[in-house]
Each structure stands twice: as structure tokens, then as C-alpha cells.
C-alpha positions, -999 to 999 in steps of 0.1 A, spaced: 575 106 510 548 125 486 523 126 510 546 146 533 554 168 502 518 173 500 512 179 535 539 208 533 523 225 503 487 224 516 500 239 552 522 266 532 494 274 508 463 280 532 483 295 556 497 320 529 464 325 516 450 329 548 473 357 559 483 376 522 444 381 513 413 391 527 400 355 532 398 358 567 382 395 571 351 403 577 343 418 543 368 419 512 382 453 522 420 453 530 411 474 562 380 453 575 384 434 609 390 397 609 363 379 614 367 351 641 346 324 627 365 323 593 398 324 613 386 292 631 375 274 596 409 284 586 427 270 614 405 238 612 412 235 573 453 241 579 449 211 606 432 187 588 444 189 550 474 181 556 466 155 582 445 140 551 475 140 529 496 120 561 470 97 566 467 86 531 504 85 523 511 63 558 482 37 550 494 5 535 481 1 510 474 37 504 438 46 508 425 82 510 401 85 536 391 107 565 369 95 596 336 114 610 355 133 636 374 150 610 342 156 588 322 168 621 349 194 627 350 208 595 313 208 592 309 226 627 333 250 613 314 256 579 279 261 598 297 289 623 313 309 596 283 305 571 258 313 602 282 346 609 279 355 576 242 355 573 240 372 607 265 398 598 246 404 565 209 406 583 223 430 605 238 454 581 209 451 559 189 463 588 214 493 595 211 505 558 172 504 562 172 520 596 202 535 609 206 532 649 239 549 651 255 514 655 283 504 632 286 467 628 319 449 629 317 445 591 319 481 585 346 488 611 383 493 604 405 466 618 426 469 650 446 440 655 442 406 644 437 391 680 416 420 689 397 417 661 387 379 662 379 382 701 359 417 699 321 417 693 302 438 667 303 464 696 341 461 697 339 449 734 359 418 740 335 388 742 339 360 768 320 338 743 346 345 715 373 340 739 359 305 753 352 292 717 389 304 708 401 284 737 385 251 731 394 253 694 431 255 702 425 228 729 409 205 705 435 215 678 459 202 701 442 168 708 435 165 673 474 167 664 488 150 696 466 119 686 472 121 652 512 123 653 516 98 684 491 72 667 506 65 635 489 90 614 455 80 623 427 102 627 415 109 663 376 99 673 360 124 697 330 111 715 294 127 715 305 148 749 333 164 730 311 176 703 284 187 728 312 209 747 321 224 710 280 226 701 277 246 736 303 268 726 297 273 692 259 281 703 274 308 727 294 328 700 265 325 677 241 337 698 264 364 708 269 374 677 232 376 669 220 393 698 252 420 695 234 451 685 
């Protein structure tokens, strides 16, 4: 019972922090656009953190553990978010030194949440972002359906699933880096 309460608190806390703060935005400005990579990391955190609590609570004897699939999913998301922040910082620094007339996404104002996460730095909808979002949602659905239908046990994704995520993630990161 305690693990269920903890899981609910995790979901509520992570959800509220994400929607009530600037955590999911490109910068700390309240009118900055939402960041795709931060949203993706937030989604995986809101999925895996409560599952961690539920897994602990439904094991006999209770043991706090996490599997390699869950660690890899969080690691991929953290890597993408970190890389996206570095790319945005590099682009902003280059723009400050040599203005080109292009306003990078971090310096733009928000549109709508969905448009912000799917639009690249030039404001165009991006197929690589859409692909990354679709695969993230599919893998979240698979993760949760496996977790809840198999006695609160973590799913194990195989190497081809991680390869697909890597290809999709690479397309997103490359598109972000090349966007000028």
C-alpha cells in the first residue's frame, strides 16, 4: 500500500513541477518555447519513477531495484537533453558573436506546447521530432502495458529496440545541430 501512495505522489509531483514551472522550457523565461528533449526526459521520469516504487512494493521480500532497460531509457533521455542544451548554447553563443538575423528557438516566444516541441529552431515542423515523439509514446505504452500486465515487473527491451531509439534520437539531435 505504501508503494502505491509513493507512486501517486511521484506522478503528481513530477507532473505538477513540469506544468507549473519553466522546467520544460528552452530557457527559464515563462514565455520561452517548450523543449522537446526536456519533455521527453520528463515523460520517462513520470513513467519510471512511480514504476520503481510499485516494483519495490510488490516484490516479496521488498527490494528496491531497477533493470537495465529502465536505466537505458533514462540514460538515453538524459543524453538527448544534455546534448540539446549544449547545441542550443553553442548556437546562441555563435549568434551573439556573429548575428545572422536568425532567432534561435531558445530566444523565441512560445507558441503552443505541441507546436513548440515539434517545431525546429526555424519554427518549421520537424519530421525528426515527430518521429522521436511517436517512438517515445509507443515505447512508453509498451513499457507500461508490460509492467502492469506482468505483476509490476520491469520490461526488458532487446538491442534492436535500443537501436531504433538510437537512430530516432540521432536524427533528432542531428536535425537540431544542423538547424540554422
